[in-house]
Structure formats: C-alpha cells, structure tokens
C-alpha positions as CSV (number, residue, x, y, z in Angstrom):
1,X,13.1,-17.2,-3.3
2,X,13.6,-14.3,-5.7
3,X,10.0,-14.7,-6.9
4,X,8.7,-14.4,-3.3
5,X,10.9,-11.3,-2.8
6,X,9.6,-9.7,-5.9
7,X,6.0,-10.4,-4.8
8,X,6.7,-9.0,-1.4
9,X,8.3,-5.8,-2.9
10,X,5.4,-5.5,-5.3
11,X,2.9,-5.7,-2.4
12,X,4.8,-2.9,-0.6
13,X,5.0,-0.8,-3.8
14,X,3.5,2.7,-3.2
15,X,4.0,5.9,-5.2
16,X,3.8,7.9,-2.0
17,X,6.4,5.8,-0.2
18,X,8.6,5.6,-3.3
19,X,8.5,9.4,-3.8
20,X,9.3,10.0,-0.1
21,X,12.2,7.6,-0.2
22,X,13.6,8.9,-3.4
23,X,13.4,12.5,-2.2
24,X,15.0,11.5,1.1
25,X,17.8,9.7,-0.7
26,X,18.2,12.8,-3.0
27,X,18.4,15.1,0.0
28,X,21.0,12.8,1.7
29,X,23.1,12.6,-1.4
30,X,22.9,16.4,-1.9
31,X,23.9,17.1,1.7
32,X,26.8,14.6,1.5
33,X,28.1,16.0,-1.8
34,X,27.6,19.6,-0.7
35,X,29.4,19.0,2.6
36,X,32.2,17.1,0.8
37,X,32.7,20.0,-1.5
38,X,32.4,22.5,1.3
39,X,34.9,20.6,3.3
40,X,37.5,20.8,0.5
41,X,36.7,24.5,0.0
42,X,37.0,25.2,3.7
43,X,40.2,23.3,4.0
44,X,41.7,25.3,1.2
45,X,40.5,28.6,2.8
46,X,41.9,27.6,6.2
47,X,45.3,26.6,4.6
48,X,45.5,30.0,2.8
49,X,44.5,31.9,5.9
50,X,47.0,30.3,8.2
51,X,49.8,30.3,5.6
52,X,49.2,34.0,5.1
53,X,49.2,34.4,8.9
54,X,52.6,32.7,9.2
55,X,54.0,34.8,6.4
56,X,52.8,37.9,8.1
57,X,54.2,36.8,11.4
58,X,57.6,36.2,9.8
59,X,57.6,39.7,8.3
60,X,56.7,41.2,11.6
61,X,59.5,39.4,13.4
62,X,61.9,40.7,10.8
63,X,60.6,44.2,11.1
64,X,60.5,44.5,14.9
65,X,63.1,41.9,16.0
66,X,65.7,41.0,13.4
67,X,66.3,44.6,12.3
68,X,67.6,45.3,15.8
69,X,70.3,42.6,15.5
70,X,74.0,43.4,15.1
71,X,76.7,41.0,14.2
72,X,77.8,41.1,17.8
73,X,74.2,40.5,19.1
74,X,73.8,37.5,16.7
75,X,77.1,36.0,18.0
76,X,76.0,36.4,21.6
77,X,72.5,34.9,21.0
78,X,74.1,31.9,19.3
79,X,75.9,31.2,22.6
80,X,72.9,31.9,24.8
81,X,69.6,32.0,22.9
82,X,66.5,33.7,24.2
83,X,63.6,31.4,25.0
84,X,60.0,32.6,25.0
85,X,58.1,30.5,27.6
86,X,54.6,29.5,26.6
87,X,52.4,28.8,29.7
88,X,50.7,25.4,29.9
89,X,47.0,25.6,29.4
90,X,43.9,23.4,29.4
91,X,42.2,25.4,26.8
92,X,42.1,23.0,23.8
93,X,39.1,23.9,21.7
94,X,37.2,26.9,20.4
95,X,34.3,26.0,22.7
96,X,36.4,26.7,25.8
97,X,37.0,30.1,27.3
98,X,40.3,31.8,27.2
99,X,41.8,35.0,28.7
100,X,44.5,37.5,27.8
101,X,47.1,35.5,29.7
102,X,45.8,32.1,28.8
103,X,45.3,32.2,25.0
104,X,43.7,29.5,23.0
105,X,46.2,27.5,20.8
106,X,49.2,29.5,22.0
107,X,51.1,26.3,22.8
108,X,50.4,25.0,19.3
109,X,52.1,28.0,17.7
110,X,55.8,28.5,17.5
111,X,58.6,30.6,16.0
112,X,62.4,30.4,15.7
113,X,65.2,32.7,14.7
114,X,68.4,30.9,13.6
115,X,71.7,32.1,12.2
116,X,73.1,30.9,9.0
117,X,74.8,28.0,10.8
118,X,71.5,26.7,12.1
119,X,72.0,27.8,15.7
120,X,69.0,29.0,17.6
121,X,69.0,32.7,18.5
122,X,65.4,33.2,19.7
123,X,62.6,30.6,19.9
124,X,59.4,29.7,21.7
125,X,59.6,26.6,23.9
126,X,56.3,25.2,22.5
127,X,58.2,23.5,19.7
128,X,61.3,22.5,21.7
129,X,64.9,23.4,21.0
130,X,65.2,21.5,17.7
131,X,65.2,23.5,14.4
132,X,61.7,23.3,12.8
133,X,63.0,24.2,9.3
134,X,64.9,22.2,6.8
135,X,66.6,25.5,5.8
136,X,64.6,25.8,2.6
137,X,62.6,28.9,2.0
138,X,58.9,28.5,1.7
139,X,56.2,26.3,3.2
140,X,56.6,22.7,4.3
141,X,55.0,20.1,6.5
142,X,57.4,18.6,9.0
143,X,57.0,15.8,11.6
144,X,58.9,16.6,14.8
145,X,58.6,14.3,17.8
146,X,55.5,12.7,16.2
147,X,53.8,16.1,15.9
148,X,53.0,17.5,12.4
149,X,53.9,21.1,12.0
150,X,53.1,23.5,9.1
151,X,56.4,25.5,8.8
152,X,57.2,28.7,6.9
153,X,60.9,29.5,6.5
154,X,62.3,32.9,5.4
155,X,66.0,33.9,5.2
156,X,66.9,37.5,5.8
157,X,69.8,38.3,3.5
158,X,70.5,41.6,5.3
159,X,71.2,40.0,8.6
160,X,71.9,36.4,7.6
161,X,69.1,35.1,9.9
162,X,66.5,32.4,9.3
163,X,63.0,33.4,10.4
164,X,60.7,30.4,11.0
165,X,57.1,30.4,12.0
166,X,55.2,27.2,12.7
167,X,51.7,26.0,13.5
168,X,50.6,22.6,14.7
169,X,48.5,20.5,12.3
170,X,45.9,20.1,15.1
171,X,44.9,23.7,14.9
172,X,43.8,23.4,11.3
173,X,42.1,20.0,11.7
174,X,40.2,21.2,14.8
175,X,39.0,24.3,13.1
176,X,38.0,22.4,10.0
177,X,36.1,19.7,12.1
178,X,34.3,22.5,14.0
179,X,33.2,24.2,10.9
180,X,32.0,20.9,9.3
181,X,30.2,19.8,12.4
182,X,28.1,22.9,12.1
183,X,27.6,22.1,8.4
184,X,26.1,18.7,9.4
185,X,24.0,20.1,12.3
186,X,21.8,22.2,10.1
187,X,20.8,19.4,7.7
188,X,20.2,17.0,10.5
189,X,17.7,19.4,12.0
190,X,16.2,20.6,8.8
191,X,15.8,17.1,7.0
192,X,13.2,15.7,9.5
193,X,11.2,18.9,9.2
194,X,11.4,18.8,5.4
195,X,10.3,15.1,5.4
196,X,7.4,15.9,7.7
197,X,6.3,18.7,5.4
198,X,6.8,16.4,2.4
199,X,4.6,13.7,4.0
200,X,1.9,16.3,4.6
201,X,2.2,17.5,1.0
202,X,2.1,14.0,-0.5
203,X,-0.9,13.2,1.7
204,X,-2.7,16.2,0.4
205,X,-1.7,15.5,-3.2
206,X,-2.8,11.9,-3.1
207,X,-6.3,12.8,-1.6
208,X,-7.9,12.7,-5.1
209,X,-6.6,9.1,-5.6
210,X,-8.1,8.2,-2.2
211,X,-11.4,9.8,-3.3
212,X,-11.3,7.8,-6.6
213,X,-10.6,4.6,-4.6
214,X,-13.4,5.3,-2.1
215,X,-15.8,6.0,-5.0
216,X,-15.0,2.7,-6.7
217,X,-15.1,0.6,-3.4
218,X,-18.5,2.1,-2.4
219,X,-20.2,1.0,-5.6
220,X,-22.4,-2.0,-5.9
221,X,-21.5,-4.6,-8.6
222,X,-24.5,-3.4,-10.6
223,X,-23.5,0.2,-10.6
224,X,-21.6,0.8,-13.9
225,X,-22.4,4.5,-14.2
226,X,-19.6,6.9,-15.1
227,X,-17.3,8.5,-12.5
228,X,-17.5,12.3,-12.0
229,X,-14.8,13.3,-9.5
230,X,-12.8,16.6,-9.5
231,X,-9.3,15.3,-10.1
232,X,-6.0,16.9,-11.1
233,X,-5.3,17.1,-14.8
234,X,-2.8,14.2,-14.5
235,X,-5.6,11.9,-13.2
236,X,-8.4,13.0,-15.6
237,X,-7.2,10.5,-18.3
238,X,-7.3,7.7,-15.7
239,X,-10.9,8.6,-14.8
240,X,-11.8,8.8,-18.6
241,X,-10.2,5.3,-19.1
242,X,-12.1,3.9,-16.1
243,X,-15.4,5.4,-17.5
244,X,-14.7,4.0,-20.9
245,X,-14.0,0.6,-19.3
246,X,-17.2,0.8,-17.3
247,X,-19.2,1.8,-20.4
248,X,-17.8,-1.2,-22.3
249,X,-18.6,-3.6,-19.5
250,X,-22.1,-2.1,-19.2
251,X,-22.7,-2.6,-22.9
252,X,-21.4,-6.1,-22.8
253,X,-23.7,-7.0,-19.9
254,X,-26.6,-5.4,-21.7
255,X,-25.9,-7.5,-24.8
256,X,-25.6,-10.6,-22.6
257,X,-28.9,-9.8,-20.9
258,X,-30.6,-9.2,-24.2
259,X,-29.2,-12.4,-25.6
260,X,-30.4,-14.4,-22.5
261,X,-33.9,-12.8,-22.6
262,X,-34.2,-13.2,-26.4
263,X,-33.0,-16.8,-26.3
264,X,-35.4,-17.6,-23.5
265,X,-38.3,-16.1,-25.3
266,X,-37.3,-17.9,-28.5
267,X,-37.0,-21.3,-26.7
268,X,-40.4,-21.0,-25.1
269,X,-42.3,-21.7,-28.3
270,X,-40.3,-24.8,-29.5
271,X,-40.4,-26.2,-26.0
272,X,-44.2,-25.8,-25.8
273,X,-44.5,-27.5,-29.2
274,X,-42.3,-30.4,-28.1
275,X,-44.3,-30.7,-24.9
276,X,-47.5,-30.6,-26.8
277,X,-46.4,-33.4,-29.2
278,X,-45.0,-35.4,-26.3
279,X,-48.3,-35.3,-24.5
280,X,-50.1,-36.2,-27.7
281,X,-47.8,-39.1,-28.4
282,X,-48.2,-40.2,-24.7
283,X,-52.0,-40.3,-25.2
284,X,-51.7,-42.3,-28.4
285,X,-49.4,-44.8,-26.6
286,X,-51.8,-45.0,-23.7
287,X,-54.6,-46.1,-26.1
288,X,-52.5,-49.0,-27.5
289,X,-53.8,-52.5,-26.5
290,X,-52.2,-54.1,-23.5
291,X,-51.0,-56.9,-25.7
292,X,-48.7,-54.5,-27.5
293,X,-47.4,-52.8,-24.4
294,X,-44.2,-54.9,-24.1
295,X,-43.2,-53.9,-27.6
296,X,-43.7,-50.2,-26.7
297,X,-41.6,-50.3,-23.5
298,X,-38.6,-48.6,-25.2
299,X,-40.9,-45.9,-26.6
300,X,-42.1,-45.0,-23.0
301,X,-38.4,-44.8,-21.9
302,X,-37.7,-42.3,-24.6
303,X,-40.8,-40.3,-23.9
304,X,-39.9,-40.1,-20.2
305,X,-36.4,-38.9,-21.2
306,X,-38.0,-36.3,-23.5
307,X,-40.3,-35.2,-20.7
308,X,-37.4,-34.7,-18.2
309,X,-35.4,-32.8,-20.8
310,X,-38.3,-30.5,-21.6
311,X,-39.0,-29.9,-17.9
312,X,-35.3,-29.1,-17.3
313,X,-35.2,-26.8,-20.4
314,X,-38.5,-25.1,-19.3
315,X,-37.1,-24.5,-15.9
316,X,-33.9,-23.0,-17.4
317,X,-36.0,-20.7,-19.7
318,X,-38.0,-19.6,-16.7
319,X,-34.8,-18.8,-14.7
320,X,-33.3,-16.9,-17.7
321,X,-36.5,-14.8,-18.0
322,X,-36.5,-14.2,-14.3
323,X,-32.8,-13.3,-14.4
324,X,-33.4,-10.9,-17.3
325,X,-36.3,-9.3,-15.3
326,X,-34.2,-9.0,-12.1
327,X,-31.3,-7.5,-14.1
328,X,-33.5,-4.9,-15.6
329,X,-35.0,-4.0,-12.2
330,X,-34.7,-0.3,-11.6
331,X,-36.4,0.1,-8.2
332,X,-38.1,-2.0,-5.5
333,X,-41.6,-1.5,-4.0
334,X,-40.6,-1.6,-0.4
335,X,-43.2,-2.3,2.2
336,X,-43.1,-3.5,5.9
337,X,-43.5,-7.3,5.6
338,X,-43.7,-10.0,8.3
339,X,-40.9,-12.5,7.8
340,X,-43.1,-15.3,8.8
341,X,-45.5,-14.4,6.0
342,X,-42.6,-14.4,3.5
343,X,-41.7,-18.0,4.5
344,X,-45.3,-19.2,4.5
345,X,-45.9,-17.8,1.0
346,X,-42.8,-19.5,-0.3
347,X,-43.6,-22.9,1.3
348,X,-47.1,-22.8,-0.1
349,X,-45.7,-22.5,-3.6
350,X,-43.7,-25.7,-3.0
351,X,-46.5,-27.8,-1.5
352,X,-45.8,-30.7,-3.8
353,X,-42.3,-31.3,-2.4
354,X,-42.4,-30.0,1.2
355,X,-44.3,-33.1,2.5
356,X,-41.2,-35.3,2.0
357,X,-39.2,-33.4,4.8
358,X,-39.5,-32.5,8.4
359,X,-39.6,-28.8,9.1
360,X,-38.3,-26.7,12.1
361,X,-39.4,-23.1,11.7
362,X,-38.5,-20.6,14.4
363,X,-39.7,-17.1,13.5
364,X,-41.4,-14.6,15.8
365,X,-44.8,-13.5,14.7
366,X,-44.0,-9.8,15.0
367,X,-40.7,-9.9,13.2
368,X,-41.0,-7.4,10.4
369,X,-38.6,-6.2,7.6
370,X,-39.0,-3.5,5.0
371,X,-38.6,-5.3,1.6
372,X,-40.2,-5.9,-1.7
373,X,-42.6,-8.8,-0.8
374,X,-42.7,-10.3,-4.3
375,X,-38.9,-10.5,-4.9
376,X,-38.0,-11.4,-1.3
377,X,-40.6,-14.2,-1.4
378,X,-38.9,-15.4,-4.6
379,X,-35.5,-15.5,-2.7
380,X,-37.0,-17.5,0.1
381,X,-38.7,-19.9,-2.3
382,X,-35.5,-20.5,-4.2
383,X,-33.5,-21.2,-1.0
384,X,-36.1,-23.5,0.4
385,X,-36.4,-25.3,-2.9
386,X,-32.6,-25.8,-3.0
387,X,-32.6,-27.1,0.6
388,X,-35.2,-29.7,-0.5
389,X,-33.5,-30.5,-3.7
390,X,-30.1,-31.4,-2.1
391,X,-31.3,-33.0,1.1
392,X,-32.4,-36.6,1.5
393,X,-36.1,-37.2,2.1
394,X,-37.4,-37.4,5.7
395,X,-34.4,-35.2,6.7
396,X,-34.8,-32.0,8.8
397,X,-34.8,-28.6,7.3
398,X,-34.5,-25.6,9.6
399,X,-35.6,-22.1,9.0
400,X,-35.1,-19.4,11.6
401,X,-35.0,-15.6,11.7
402,X,-34.0,-13.0,14.3
403,X,-33.0,-9.4,14.7
404,X,-29.2,-9.1,15.1
405,X,-27.4,-5.8,15.4
406,X,-30.1,-3.8,13.5
407,X,-30.5,-6.5,10.8
408,X,-32.9,-9.3,10.1
409,X,-30.9,-12.5,9.8
410,X,-32.6,-15.5,8.1
411,X,-31.0,-18.9,8.2
412,X,-31.9,-21.9,5.9
413,X,-30.2,-25.1,7.1
414,X,-30.4,-28.5,5.5
415,X,-28.8,-31.9,6.1
416,X,-27.6,-32.6,2.6
417,X,-24.0,-33.3,1.4
418,X,-23.0,-29.7,1.9
419,X,-20.4,-27.9,-0.2
420,X,-16.6,-27.6,-0.2
421,X,-15.0,-24.2,0.4
422,X,-14.2,-24.0,-3.3
423,X,-17.8,-24.7,-4.2
424,X,-19.0,-22.1,-1.7
425,X,-16.8,-19.5,-3.3
426,X,-18.2,-20.1,-6.7
427,X,-21.8,-20.9,-5.7
428,X,-23.2,-17.5,-6.6
429,X,-21.6,-17.4,-10.1
430,X,-24.1,-17.6,-12.9
431,X,-24.5,-21.0,-14.5
432,X,-22.3,-22.7,-11.9
433,X,-23.5,-26.1,-10.6
434,X,-22.0,-28.5,-8.2
435,X,-20.6,-31.4,-10.1
436,X,-22.6,-34.1,-8.4
437,X,-25.7,-32.1,-9.0
438,X,-24.9,-31.1,-12.6
439,X,-28.1,-32.7,-13.9
440,X,-30.3,-30.5,-11.7
441,X,-31.1,-26.8,-12.1
442,X,-29.6,-24.2,-14.3
443,X,-27.1,-22.7,-12.0
444,X,-28.9,-19.4,-11.8
445,X,-30.9,-19.6,-8.6
446,X,-28.3,-18.3,-6.1
447,X,-27.2,-15.7,-8.6
448,X,-30.7,-14.3,-8.8
449,X,-31.0,-14.4,-5.0
450,X,-27.7,-12.6,-4.6
451,X,-28.9,-9.8,-7.0
452,X,-32.2,-9.3,-5.3
453,X,-30.7,-9.3,-1.8
454,X,-28.0,-6.8,-2.9
455,X,-30.7,-4.5,-4.2
456,X,-32.1,-4.6,-0.6
457,X,-28.6,-3.6,0.6
458,X,-28.3,-7.1,2.2
459,X,-25.9,-10.0,1.9
460,X,-25.9,-13.8,1.4
461,X,-23.4,-16.1,2.9
462,X,-23.0,-19.8,2.7
463,X,-21.6,-21.9,5.5
464,X,-20.9,-25.6,5.5
465,X,-22.4,-27.5,8.4
466,X,-20.4,-30.2,10.2
467,X,-20.6,-33.1,9.5
468,X,-23.4,-32.7,6.9
469,X,-25.5,-30.0,5.3
470,X,-25.3,-26.3,4.4
471,X,-26.6,-23.1,5.9
472,X,-27.5,-20.1,3.8
473,X,-27.6,-16.9,5.8
474,X,-29.5,-13.9,4.4
475,X,-28.9,-10.5,6.2
476,X,-31.2,-7.6,5.5
477,X,-31.4,-4.1,7.0
478,X,-34.6,-3.7,8.9
479,X,-35.5,-0.5,7.1
480,X,-33.3,0.1,4.0
481,X,-33.5,3.4,2.1
482,X,-35.5,3.6,-1.1
483,X,-33.4,1.7,-3.6
484,X,-32.9,2.3,-7.3
485,X,-30.3,1.7,-9.9
486,X,-27.8,4.5,-10.3
C-alpha cells in the first residue's frame, strides 16, 4: 500500500507544482503568523487606549463634578442619587450609523460616583444600581450580571468620593475583531492574485525545460548529435551532461557497428574456405563406388549439417554487412516509385520459395510513393521472406497497399503461428528471435527494416491475426522531405 502511494506521489512529482505549493504554504504561514502577532499588538494597543480613556474620564468627572460637592451635597445624594439615563439603541457595530442623540456604544459605557460607605451618589443606568468597583484603586475586570466590565476605580481624598468608570468587554472585542477582519480581507484578495502571477512566472521560467523536452522528443533514435539550446545558466550543466551522454552512446554504437562490420568481413573468408572444402569433399564422396555408400552414410549427414551451418552463418554475415551499411547511411536517393513495382522486384528475388504459397496481391497500378527504390525493395523482400519462412506451405499470403490519410500503407499478412504481445514488443530488437524459430535467421531482418523505414519518416507495426498469422503494416509518407542524418 505504501509502495503504491509512493509511486503515485512520484508520478505526480513536479518542480513547478511543488514550488507553487511550497510558496503558497509559506504565504499562508506568513499571513497566519503576521495576523497572530498583529492581533496581540492590536489587543495591547486597544487595552492601553481604552484604559487611558477611562482614566481621563475619571479625572474629568473629578474636575467638573466632584469638585462641586459639599459635605451636605454628598449626604443628600446618598439618600437620593442622581441617575443618568442612557437611551436604548439598536446601533451595535461600527458599520451602523449613529447620530448625536443615538451614540454608538453609549449603553456599553458607564460611570459611578460613590461615597466612602459605598452608597451611589451619581451613576449611569447602563450598568444598573450595583457598585461596579471592588473599592480598590486601579484597573480590574469584573463580572456583573454575566457581563464582563473593564473597571477603573479612583478615590478622591479631598472629597472622600469614589470615582468609577467602566466599559463593557464587548466594545474591545468587537473593535479587535473588526480590525482583524480587515487584516484577513487583504491577504484573501491578494493571495489568489499573487498565485496567478506566480503561475505565470513559473510557466515562463520553465519554458527552457519544455524546449529541452521538445528537442529530445522530436529526435529520431539515430540522431545522437549534440543539443544546442539557449538555456539559463542553471540548466547549462544539464545540457552538457546530456551532450556528453549522447556522445558516449554515439561512440559506443560506432564501436559496435565497426565490430559487426569487421567481424562480418573477417568471417566471409573462413566461411568461403569451409564452403569450398565442403563442396570438394562432397564431390569426392559422390565419386565413391555405390558398394561403399552405406559406410559413408554418416559422412553425408555431417556434410549436410556443415552445409546448413555454413548457409546460416553466411546469411548472418550478409545481414551484418547490410546492417553496417544501413547504419552508415547518410542520405537516401528518393524517387517516385510505383508500389507494385517494389513488390514485383522483391518477389522476383525470391522466386525459389514463392511457388510454395498462394498469393493475394491487391495494389493499384498508379499507386506511387517517393522512396529510395533499392532500400525500400530490400524492406519488402525481407518482409515477404519472413512471411514465407514462418507460414505453412500452400497457405495464403496477402499483400495490399492503399493511400490512407496522406500516407501509403502496405500490409503483409500471413497465416503462420503469429506472435504473442511480448514477442511483438521485442520483434524489432537486434538479434531477437522467436524461441520456436531460433534456428532460423539472425534476428536482424526487422531491425534493418525498421531503420530503413524510419529514414523514410515512416513506421512499422506488427499485429497478431486471429486465430492465426501476423500482419506487418508499413506506413510511408507519400512525399517525404529529403532525408539525411543529422
């Protein structure tokens, strides 16, 4: 399960996506931390502001109210306190409108004047007729009738009067929430814009990588030339490493081709000598009297085995030399060629084996393709020879060609054993042979055909026929551009 999850994550891995996600996460974390710190700072500032306001209000009450008190006045107010009525209002938030007679938060503010015995002298009815103070000078937070109040208490020694100012906790909370909601609004608006800009920037920055990818994907398997793309300095080492890798592959393939060509050339002479001595020995044995023929039966068996081995080795040498020639091919001599003529030429070269099969050929006389006649005839001959080699005698072999979507499509169908999907996938590999046919061929024919067809900007596909047989489909552009090795 974990392995599948890792594979899925690996398939989704993208530098562009990862960078976008990491930057997004960094932005979110930055906004959260900034707002958390801003909230604490704003809370402290609001606390200081309103505490200073309550202190100032207490001093104003002492200056303009308490200083007018006499002992007699205090005694009278203790018996009949003055109550400041606060009008009820629906104005609850900063977003709502208020007037001079309907002030915002007025019912959440309160003050009280009390004598030294704790009797109310003057008070606002927004807090009720209960003392807000605990008769301790300074700031405190008190809960009265399930409402939290910030209270400032000050005792006037000159008049023996407690001056109390109070503010509901809701005022500070609402102001703080209003400020912080604005702090969140801006990031919520700005973050999508920043992400969009980020995506556009990353798309632009990753264009060189896309160019590198396109350059590699557009290359043919034979094109091992160096890359020369204008890349940022960070990607230049990557391009250099790819070029070095391509160079080493090219050198290895050249060494392989030289070895194959040299080995094939070196084998031709020994094989010719073996063939010559085989034929000479065969002539000697043919002159032996018939009376001794039974004793030489085993010698004929060995000679036949030698003859088959030499033929097989000679065929392999020819294929290796042909492969070396095709690999070294730099350009094709393209010419308009009738498809029917290509097939006819190929069949005529196989006259010794084609009589054992029935043929169905369906090709229009005027069907023409722009190819190199020599090499394309070689492809057709190889595919026809394979169809004969792997089909039972007297079976039907079909060859047809037609123009489909601007291409010439040739089909070679036989009624042999066919191939499995695994065998089809590996059929065009060099030296690969199907197990049951391992004693035939060198495993180079389809590889050579694939190389020649790719030089013509075409493709070869193999399809298994049901219930028996195999179809080889060759697709060629009608008029390919002049082709040469890069």
